[in-house]
C-alpha positions in Angstrom: -8.9 3.0 16.7 -5.6 4.2 15.7 -4.7 4.6 11.9 -1.9 2.4 12.2 -1.7 -0.5 14.7 0.3 0.4 17.9 0.5 -3.2 19.2 -0.3 -6.8 17.9 -3.5 -6.5 20.0 -4.5 -3.6 17.5 -4.6 -6.0 14.4 -7.7 -8.0 13.4 -7.5 -11.8 14.0 -7.0 -13.5 10.7 -10.6 -15.2 11.3 -12.4 -11.9 11.2 -10.2 -10.8 7.9 -11.3 -13.8 6.4 -15.0 -13.0 7.1 -15.0 -9.8 4.9 -14.2 -9.3 1.1 -11.0 -7.5 0.8 -12.8 -4.4 -0.4 -15.0 -4.4 2.7 -11.6 -4.9 4.8 -9.8 -1.9 3.0 -12.9 0.4 3.5 -13.1 -0.2 7.0 -9.3 0.7 7.2 -9.9 3.9 5.4 -12.7 4.6 7.9 -10.7 3.9 10.7 -12.7 1.2 12.1 -9.8 -1.5 11.5 -6.3 -0.6 12.4 -3.5 -0.1 9.7 -0.2 -1.5 9.3 2.1 -0.7 11.8 4.9 0.6 9.2 2.3 3.1 7.8 3.4 5.1 11.0 7.1 4.4 10.7 7.3 5.7 6.9 4.8 8.6 7.2 2.4 7.0 4.6 -1.4 7.4 4.7 -4.2 5.7 2.8 -6.4 8.1 1.3 -9.0 6.7 -1.1 -10.4 3.2 -1.7 -12.3 2.0 -4.4 -12.6 -1.5 -6.1 -9.5 -2.2 -8.0 -7.9 1.0 -6.9 -6.4 2.8 -3.9 -4.5 6.1 -3.3 -2.0 6.6 -0.7 -0.1 9.7 0.3 3.6 10.0 2.0 6.3 12.3 3.0 9.7 11.2 3.5 11.3 12.2 6.6 15.0 12.5 7.4 14.6 8.9 8.8 13.9 7.7 5.3 17.2 9.2 4.0 20.4 7.2 2.9 23.8 8.1 3.8 24.4 10.1 0.9 21.5 12.3 1.8 18.7 11.1 -0.5 15.8 9.2 0.4 16.2 5.7 0.4 15.0 3.4 -2.4 13.4 1.2 -0.1 10.8 4.3 0.9 9.6 4.3 -2.7 9.2 0.6 -2.6 7.5 0.3 0.9 5.1 3.0 -0.6 4.4 1.3 -3.6 4.2 -2.2 -2.4 1.7 -0.7 0.1 -0.5 0.9 -2.6 -0.2 -2.3 -5.0 -1.0 -4.7 -2.2 -4.0 -2.6 -1.0 -5.3 -2.3 -4.5 -5.1 -6.1 -5.1 -6.8 -6.5 -1.6 -9.9 -4.6 -2.8 -10.4 -7.3 -5.1 -9.6 -10.4 -2.9 -12.9 -12.5 -2.0 -14.4 -13.2 1.4 -12.3 -16.3 2.7 -9.2 -15.7 0.9 -6.0 -13.8 1.8 -3.1 -12.2 -0.5 0.6 -11.7 -0.3 2.9 -10.2 -2.8 5.1 -12.7 -4.8 7.3 -9.8 -6.7 7.2 -6.3 -7.1 9.3 -3.8 -9.2 10.2 -0.1 -8.5 11.3 2.2 -11.1 12.8 5.4 -9.9 12.4 8.2 -12.1 13.5 11.1 -10.3 14.6 11.9 -6.8 11.8 12.8 -4.4 13.0 15.9 -2.3 13.1 15.2 1.6 9.6 16.5 2.9 7.9 16.4 -0.3 4.2 15.4 -0.3 3.6 12.7 -2.7 0.7 10.4 -3.9 1.0 6.6 -4.9 -2.0 5.7 -7.1 -2.3 1.7 -7.7 -4.5 0.1 -10.1 -5.3 -3.5 -10.4 -4.6 -4.7 -14.2 -5.7 -8.5 -13.6 -7.6 -10.4 -10.5 -7.8 -14.1 -11.1 -8.6 -16.8 -8.8 -5.0 -17.5 -7.6 -2.9 -14.4 -9.0 -3.5 -10.6 -9.3 -1.4 -8.0 -11.0 -1.5 -4.4 -10.6 0.7 -1.2 -11.4 1.3 2.2 -9.8 2.8 5.6 -9.8 4.3 8.0 -7.4 3.6 11.7 -8.3 4.3 15.2 -6.5 1.1 16.1 -4.7 1.8 19.8 -6.0 3.8 19.4 -9.1 2.3 16.5 -10.8 5.8 15.2 -11.8 6.2 11.4 -11.9 8.8 10.1 -9.1 8.5 6.4 -9.7 6.6 3.6 -11.2 6.0 0.0 -10.2 4.2 -3.2 -10.6 3.6 -6.3 -8.4 2.2 -9.8 -9.0 0.4 -11.4 -5.7 -0.8 -14.6 -5.1 -4.4 -15.2 -3.8 -4.9 -18.0 -1.2 -7.6 -19.5 0.9 -5.8 -20.7 4.5 -6.7 -23.9 5.5 
């Protein structure tokens, strides 16, 4: 199974997703048993660790993530944080439910140099019946410096 889905057929049907807890789903993505999001390949992001209420991603912005002024586009920071924050929330979603992002916020503290390898850690602060809140940060893998922080509120739903 490819890490990131290459076609719609690589994605797990919703009925199968609903048949497992969010933690099980995320653990299976990490093991490569279930394809990850296609955007991960597009933006050069990878899932590194999964545990209940916490995930770690890594990534390296490439030339395609730059804005016209030659800096890494803020959307790259946002996509990395939204991915990590949402996946952390997913680890707390019960079987039979799904989540989606209601809002997220990004604070960029310094520019990530093109080609720099970074980690993004996300932790769930609150996992309720209908909402979940998480925070995260992007740090340089080698220098440990803080490059951005973010937070999210997600809604938990039972499709029906």
